[in-house]
C-alpha positions as CSV (number, residue, x, y, z in Angstrom):
1,X,-92.5,-7.7,-50.6
2,X,-91.6,-11.3,-49.9
3,X,-88.2,-10.9,-51.5
4,X,-87.3,-8.3,-48.8
5,X,-88.8,-10.2,-45.9
6,X,-87.1,-13.5,-46.7
7,X,-83.7,-12.1,-47.7
8,X,-81.0,-13.1,-45.2
9,X,-79.2,-9.8,-45.6
10,X,-82.3,-7.8,-44.8
11,X,-83.2,-10.0,-41.9
12,X,-79.7,-9.6,-40.4
13,X,-79.7,-5.9,-40.9
14,X,-83.1,-5.4,-39.3
15,X,-82.3,-7.8,-36.5
16,X,-79.2,-5.8,-35.7
17,X,-81.6,-3.0,-34.9
18,X,-82.4,-4.8,-31.7
19,X,-78.9,-4.3,-30.5
20,X,-78.9,-0.7,-31.5
21,X,-82.2,-0.1,-29.6
22,X,-80.7,-1.8,-26.6
23,X,-77.6,0.3,-26.7
24,X,-79.9,3.4,-27.0
25,X,-81.8,2.5,-23.8
26,X,-78.8,1.4,-21.7
27,X,-75.8,3.3,-23.1
28,X,-74.7,6.9,-22.8
29,X,-76.2,9.5,-25.1
30,X,-73.3,10.9,-26.9
31,X,-72.0,11.3,-30.5
32,X,-71.3,7.6,-30.7
33,X,-75.0,6.8,-30.4
34,X,-75.7,8.9,-33.5
35,X,-73.0,7.1,-35.4
36,X,-74.4,3.7,-34.3
37,X,-77.8,4.6,-35.7
38,X,-76.3,6.0,-38.9
39,X,-74.3,2.8,-39.5
40,X,-77.4,0.7,-38.8
41,X,-79.4,2.8,-41.3
42,X,-76.7,2.5,-43.9
43,X,-76.6,-1.3,-43.4
44,X,-80.3,-1.6,-43.9
45,X,-80.1,0.6,-47.0
46,X,-77.3,-1.5,-48.5
47,X,-79.2,-4.7,-47.8
48,X,-82.4,-3.4,-49.4
49,X,-80.4,-2.0,-52.3
50,X,-78.8,-5.4,-52.9
51,X,-82.3,-7.0,-53.1
52,X,-83.5,-4.4,-55.5
53,X,-80.4,-4.8,-57.7
54,X,-80.8,-8.6,-57.7
55,X,-84.4,-8.3,-58.7
56,X,-83.5,-6.0,-61.6
57,X,-80.9,-8.4,-62.8
58,X,-83.3,-11.4,-62.6
59,X,-86.1,-9.4,-64.4
60,X,-83.6,-8.4,-67.2
61,X,-82.6,-12.0,-67.7
62,X,-86.2,-13.1,-67.9
63,X,-86.9,-10.4,-70.5
64,X,-83.8,-11.5,-72.5
65,X,-85.0,-15.1,-72.4
66,X,-88.6,-14.1,-73.5
67,X,-87.2,-12.0,-76.4
68,X,-84.9,-14.9,-77.4
69,X,-81.6,-12.9,-76.8
């Protein structure tokens, strides 16, 4: 869990949600708002996916080292 909380990409993606929430409260409710939320969700998903991929890569390297490969 710590790897997600401390990752700068995840922090930035989640923090951008503050701007999206502000636009939701103050801005017009039209199709652009839906696209804004969709793009925010995609950004968070990409950031989390990058952390998961990095973790898999590190674990594979550790396994290779432990097996002497």
